[in-house]
C-alpha positions, -999 to +999 in steps of 0.1 A: -056-134-094-065-168-081-078-156-047-115-169-047-128-137-032-112-117-060-126-140-086-161-137-072-157-099-072-145-099-108-174-122-118-198-099-101-183-069-119-186-087-153-222-095-146-230-059-138-211-047-169-231-072-191-264-060-175-254-024-183-245-034-218-279-051-222-297-021-209-278+002-233-289-021-262-325-020-250-324+018-249-309+020-284-277+034-270-241+026-281-234-008-264-198-011-276-183+014-252-175-012-226-168-042-248-131-039-245-133-037-207-157-067-206-133-087-228-103-079-206-123-088-175-134-121-190-098-129-199-087-121-163-114-143-149-104-172-172-068-168-162-077-167-125-099-198-128-071-217-146-046-206-119-070-217-091-075-250-109-037-256-111-033-247-074-061-272-065-044-299-085-011-291-070-026-294-035-043-327-043-010-341-057+008-330-026-019-346-003-030-312+011-065-314-001 
């Protein structure tokens, strides 16, 4: 997932999930329900950013910047 639009959407989803988790903590609710999903989303974002970086480097090397 190295499409910039998809990465922005995923980052927004992560932000909302973290805000929901913070709200659950502030209300003394169980915050761990979404921890696995948040971890997977963060890993997907990391992989997507690495892929985008590799693609950018490839384009620069090819002179297509």
